[in-house]
VOBA-1610 file (N, C-alpha, C; in pm, whole numbers, padded with zeros to 5 digits, always signed):
BEGIN
Unk+11592+10398+13519Unk+11507+10354+13412Unk+11490+10472+13316Unk+11492+10444+13188Unk+11473+10544+13083Unk+11337+10519+13019Unk+11249+10617+13025Unk+11113+10601+12971Unk+11100+10676+12840Unk+11050+10606+12740Unk+11022+10666+12609Unk+10879+10632+12570Unk+10838+10677+12454Unk+10701+10653+12404Unk+10597+10691+12507Unk+10609+10814+12555Unk+10516+10865+12654Unk+10379+10881+12590Unk+10277+10836+12660Unk+10141+10842+12609Unk+10062+10954+12678Unk+09962+11003+12610Unk+09872+11101+12670Unk+09799+11030+12784Unk+09800+11091+12904Unk+09734+11029+13019Unk+09813+10910+13074Unk+09943+10907+13052Unk+10028+10796+13095Unk+10022+10781+13248Unk+10010+10659+13294Unk+10001+10631+13438Unk+10135+10592+13497Unk+10239+10584+13419Unk+10369+10540+13469Unk+10433+10633+13571Unk+10415+10768+13563Unk+10483+10850+13666Unk+10431+10821+13807Unk+10303+10802+13821Unk+10247+10771+13953Unk+10300+10637+14003Unk+10310+10540+13913Unk+10360+10409+13950Unk+10508+10417+13992Unk+10587+10496+13920Unk+10728+10512+13954Unk+10745+10578+14091Unk+10665+10682+14117Unk+10672+10747+14248Unk+10630+10651+14358Unk+10530+10570+14332Unk+10477+10476+14431Unk+10582+10372+14470Unk+10655+10320+14373Unk+10753+10216+14405Unk+10893+10273+14431Unk+10911+10404+14409Unk+11038+10467+14438Unk+11149+10434+14340Unk+11114+10399+14218Unk+11213+10363+14116Unk+11262+10490+14047Unk+11393+10517+14046Unk+11442+10635+13976Unk+11427+10618+13825Unk+11389+10728+13760Unk+11367+10721+13615Unk+11394+10857+13552Unk+11419+10853+13422Unk+11434+10972+13339Unk+11341+10953+13220Unk+11266+11057+13187Unk+11172+11047+13075Unk+11227+11126+12956Unk+11211+11070+12837Unk+11247+11137+12713Unk+11115+11179+12650Unk+11093+11310+12644Unk+10964+11361+12596Unk+10983+11495+12525Unk+10889+11533+12440Unk+10901+11659+12367Unk+10899+11782+12456Unk+10829+11778+12568Unk+10818+11896+12653Unk+10776+11851+12793Unk+10765+11949+12883Unk+10719+11917+13018Unk+10577+11864+13009Unk+10551+11758+13082Unk+10422+11691+13074Unk+10348+11701+13206Unk+10218+11725+13201Unk+10143+11726+13326Unk+10144+11588+13390Unk+10163+11585+13522Unk+10164+11459+13595Unk+10301+11397+13606Unk+10402+11453+13541Unk+10537+11398+13546Unk+10626+11480+13639Unk+10568+11557+13731Unk+10644+11638+13825Unk+10736+11548+13907Unk+10858+11591+13926Unk+10953+11516+14006Unk+11027+11409+13928Unk+10992+11386+13802Unk+11063+11289+13720Unk+11155+11369+13627Unk+11286+11349+13637Unk+11378+11423+13549Unk+11346+11393+13402Unk+11362+11495+13319Unk+11328+11480+13177Unk+11444+11524+13089Unk+11460+11454+12981Unk+11552+11493+12874Unk+11463+11538+12759Unk+11465+11668+12728Unk+11376+11714+12622Unk+11419+11661+12485Unk+11326+11610+12413Unk+11347+11562+12276Unk+11239+11626+12192Unk+11269+11746+12143Unk+11168+11823+12071Unk+11184+11803+11921Unk+11086+11737+11861Unk+11088+11711+11717Unk+11026+11824+11636Unk+10964+11920+11704Unk+10892+12026+11632Unk+10981+12106+11539Unk+11102+12149+11580Unk+11185+12225+11485Unk+11221+12145+11360Unk+11246+12016+11375Unk+11278+11933+11259Unk+11161+11919+11164Unk+11042+11902+11221Unk+10921+11891+11137Unk+10898+12023+11065Unk+10911+12134+11138Unk+10890+12266+11077Unk+10991+12290+10965Unk+11115+12249+10986Unk+11218+12267+10882Unk+11187+12183+10759Unk+11138+12061+10779Unk+11102+11976+10665Unk+10987+12037+10585Unk+10888+12089+10655Unk+10774+12153+10586Unk+10821+12277+10512Unk+10907+12357+10575Unk+10961+12478+10510Unk+11036+12440+10382Unk+11113+12334+10387Unk+11189+12289+10270Unk+11095+12249+10156Unk+10990+12175+10188Unk+10895+12133+10084Unk+10821+12253+10024Unk+10788+12351+10108Unk+10721+12471+10057Unk+10817+12550+09968Unk+10945+12558+10007Unk+11045+12628+09925Unk+11062+12562+09789Unk+11039+12430+09782Unk+11047+12359+09654Unk+10922+12378+09569Unk+10820+12444+09625Unk+10698+12473+09550Unk+10580+12383+09583Unk+10595+12295+09678Unk+10484+12206+09715Unk+10380+12283+09794Unk+10254+12258+09764Unk+10145+12324+09838Unk+10053+12223+09906Unk+10061+12098+09870Unk+09985+11991+09936Unk+10085+11898+10002Unk+10090+11903+10133Unk+10189+11825+10208Unk+10115+11736+10307Unk+10134+11606+10292Unk+10067+11509+10379Unk+10156+11478+10499Unk+10098+11408+10595Unk+10172+11370+10716Unk+10147+11223+10747Unk+10254+11148+10764Unk+10244+11009+10810Unk+10307+11008+10949Unk+10228+10972+11049Unk+10279+10977+11186Unk+10229+10858+11266Unk+10263+10863+11394Unk+10225+10755+11484Unk+10088+10775+11545Unk+10056+10685+11635Unk+09925+10689+11702Unk+09909+10820+11777Unk+09787+10870+11780Unk+09759+10999+11841Unk+09772+10996+11994Unk+09776+10877+12055Unk+09791+10873+12200Unk+09938+10885+12243Unk+10031+10884+12149Unk+10173+10904+12181Unk+10205+11052+12176Unk+10266+11102+12283Unk+10292+11245+12295Unk+10379+11296+12181Unk+10486+11224+12145Unk+10575+11273+12039Unk+10507+11270+11902Unk+10419+11175+11879Unk+10347+11171+11751Unk+10250+11289+11742Unk+10183+11318+11851Unk+10090+11432+11854Unk+10167+11563+11837Unk+10284+11574+11901Unk+10366+11694+11890Unk+10411+11717+11745Unk+10452+11610+11678Unk+10495+11622+11538Unk+10379+11663+11448Unk+10263+11604+11471Unk+10145+11638+11390Unk+10107+11785+11410Unk+10111+11833+11534Unk+10079+11973+11561Unk+10181+12067+11496Unk+10309+12029+11497Unk+10412+12110+11432Unk+10388+12117+11281Unk+10349+12005+11221Unk+10318+12000+11078Unk+10201+12093+11046Unk+10096+12084+11127Unk+09977+12167+11105Unk+10009+12315+11122Unk+10084+12350+11226Unk+10114+12492+11250Unk+10208+12548+11144Unk+10301+12466+11093Unk+10390+12512+10986Unk+10312+12541+10858Unk+10217+12454+10826Unk+10134+12478+10708Unk+10047+12602+10729Unk+09990+12617+10847Unk+09904+12733+10876Unk+09983+12863+10868Unk+10111+12861+10908Unk+10194+12981+10902Unk+10213+13028+10758Unk+10200+12937+10662Unk+10212+12971+10519Unk+10075+12979+10452Unk+09971+12981+10532Unk+09832+12990+10482Unk+09799+12874+10389Unk+09851+12757+10421Unk+09821+12636+10346Unk+09733+12545+10430Unk+09637+12478+10366Unk+09553+12385+10443Unk+09632+12260+10482Unk+09595+12203+10593Unk+09656+12076+10634Unk+09615+11970+10533Unk+09712+11898+10483Unk+09684+11794+10385Unk+09633+11668+10454Unk+09628+11560+10382Unk+09582+11435+10443Unk+09684+11385+10546Unk+09633+11310+10641Unk+09715+11259+10750Unk+09688+11109+10764Unk+09793+11030+10774Unk+09777+10885+10788Unk+09852+10839+10913Unk+09795+10741+10978Unk+09855+10688+11100Unk+09928+10559+11070Unk+10048+10545+11129Unk+10127+10424+11114Unk+10181+10386+11251Unk+10254+10275+11259Unk+10304+10228+11389Unk+10455+10242+11403Unk+10517+10328+11327Unk+10661+10355+11330Unk+10746+10243+11272Unk+10686+10142+11212Unk+10765+10041+11142Unk+10777+10084+10996Unk+10879+10036+10929Unk+10899+10072+10788Unk+10783+10024+10702Unk+10736+09903+10727Unk+10626+09848+10646Unk+10498+09928+10666Unk+10469+09964+10790Unk+10348+10041+10818Unk+10356+10181+10757Unk+10474+10243+10766Unk+10493+10375+10706Unk+10479+10371+10554Unk+10534+10267+10492Unk+10523+10253+10347Unk+10378+10230+10305Unk+10305+10149+10381Unk+10164+10124+10349Unk+10080+10251+10366Unk+10106+10328+10471Unk+10032+10453+10492Unk+10062+10553+10381Unk+10188+10559+10339Unk+10226+10649+10230Unk+10159+10607+10100Unk+10155+10478+10074Unk+10090+10428+09952Unk+09941+10463+09952Unk+09877+10452+10068Unk+09734+10489+10076Unk+09714+10636+10044Unk+09805+10720+10092Unk+09793+10864+10065Unk+09817+10897+09919Unk+09901+10819+09853Unk+09935+10848+09714Unk+09839+10787+09613Unk+09748+10700+09659Unk+09652+10640+09566Unk+09560+10749+09512Unk+09540+10752+09381Unk+09448+10852+09327Unk+09305+10818+09367Unk+09230+10922+09391Unk+09089+10901+09422Unk+09020+10853+09296Unk+08948+10744+09305Unk+08879+10688+09189Unk+08731+10712+09204Unk+08673+10794+09118Unk+08528+10814+09125Unk+08454+10682+09109Unk+08338+10672+09169Unk+08262+10546+09169Unk+08220+10503+09029Unk+08203+10598+08937Unk+08155+10561+08804Unk+08268+10522+08709Unk+08393+10525+08754Unk+08502+10483+08667Unk+08519+10332+08673Unk+08572+10278+08565Unk+08593+10134+08559Unk+08701+10093+08658Unk+08683+09980+08724Unk+08786+09935+08818Unk+08910+09885+08743Unk+09024+09891+08808Unk+09147+09840+08747Unk+09167+09696+08791Unk+09230+09618+08705Unk+09261+09480+08739Unk+09391+09442+08671Unk+09444+09331+08711Unk+09566+09280+08649Unk+09527+09218+08515Unk+09585+09266+08407Unk+09554+09212+08276Unk+09645+09094+08246Unk+09610+09012+08147Unk+09692+08894+08115Unk+09836+08928+08077Unk+09859+09048+08022Unk+09995+09086+07984Unk+10077+09138+08101Unk+10019+09137+08222Unk+10092+09178+08342Unk+10075+09323+08379Unk+10018+09404+08289Unk+09996+09545+08320Unk+09862+09563+08389Unk+09846+09677+08455Unk+09716+09709+08515Unk+09641+09798+08419Unk+09513+09778+08409Unk+09434+09860+08318Unk+09287+09844+08347Unk+09204+09916+08271Unk+09061+09906+08295Unk+09008+09769+08259Unk+08907+09728+08330Unk+08843+09600+08300Unk+08768+09616+08169Unk+08787+09523+08078Unk+08719+09530+07950Unk+08572+09497+07966Unk+08495+09546+07876Unk+08352+09515+07881Unk+08271+09639+07915Unk+08140+09622+07918Unk+08055+09738+07941Unk+08072+09790+08084Unk+08049+09920+08098Unk+08054+09980+08231Unk+07932+09935+08310Unk+07949+09913+08438Unk+07832+09877+08518Unk+07737+09996+08525Unk+07608+09965+08512Unk+07508+10073+08517Unk+07460+10092+08659Unk+07431+10216+08691Unk+07373+10245+08821Unk+07226+10210+08817Unk+07172+10179+08931Unk+07029+10142+08938Unk+06945+10257+08885Unk+06856+10227+08796Unk+06765+10328+08742Unk+06822+10410+08629Unk+06946+10384+08590Unk+07007+10462+08483Unk+06955+10412+08349Unk+06934+10504+08260Unk+06885+10468+08127Unk+06998+10408+08046Unk+06964+10312+07965Unk+07064+10248+07879Unk+07093+10343+07762Unk+07220+10364+07730Unk+07252+10455+07619Unk+07207+10397+07486Unk+07163+10483+07399Unk+07116+10442+07267Unk+07235+10452+07171Unk+07258+10345+07101Unk+07367+10346+07003Unk+07308+10341+06864Unk+07360+10424+06781Unk+07316+10424+06642Unk+07433+10388+06554Unk+07408+10297+06466Unk+07513+10260+06372Unk+07489+10330+06241Unk+07595+10384+06193Unk+07589+10447+06062Unk+07653+10349+05965Unk+07572+10303+05871Unk+07625+10208+05773Unk+07689+10286+05660Unk+07804+10245+05631Unk+07873+10308+05519Unk+07859+10217+05399Unk+07822+10276+05293Unk+07805+10199+05170Unk+07939+10190+05098Unk+07959+10076+05042Unk+08083+10057+04969Unk+08096+10157+04855Unk+07987+10194+04802Unk+07991+10288+04690Unk+08044+10423+04733Unk+08018+10461+04857Unk+08063+10593+04902Unk+08215+10596+04925Unk+08278+10479+04933Unk+08422+10474+04955Unk+08501+10476+04824Unk+08434+10454+04717Unk+08507+10448+04589Unk+08557+10585+04551Unk+08675+10586+04496Unk+08732+10712+04451Unk+08713+10732+04301Unk+08693+10622+04228Unk+08674+10635+04084Unk+08527+10604+04052Unk+08476+10660+03946Unk+08334+10634+03912Unk+08312+10487+03877Unk+08194+10434+03904Unk+08167+10293+03874Unk+08177+10268+03723Unk+08210+10144+03684Unk+08222+10110+03541Unk+08098+10056+03486
//
């Protein structure tokens, strides 16, 4: 049996020993509790570190991470490699989003990370009739207790617009 997607606190090694089923585990490193189960090391840390190094060499200083659930050993290992690579360059860990390793989930997590932060006092965006997205027309919503702005109209007299003297 070939075991993948090893979880933190996984109970499968004890079960395998109990029933005597031969198995091989694919994991980033030696795991506690997996004694006696042959392992094929699959270390993603060098690849993650190389990707971060490449982005830093291109001039990026804010690097996000989209990874799997934190209970999966390989997802945790990749996240730790990302954090340590950024720390080695004295860069703060950027935002981190969790996905389920499917393309759709990864794309949705990436889209969430790329959404600009919208302050609460900005107008919300909506689909306009012409198909573009833009601010909602109309007055801005007022916060409770906020004073209403005073508007003054300056009337321009037609006489002030004339360029020639009146006849």
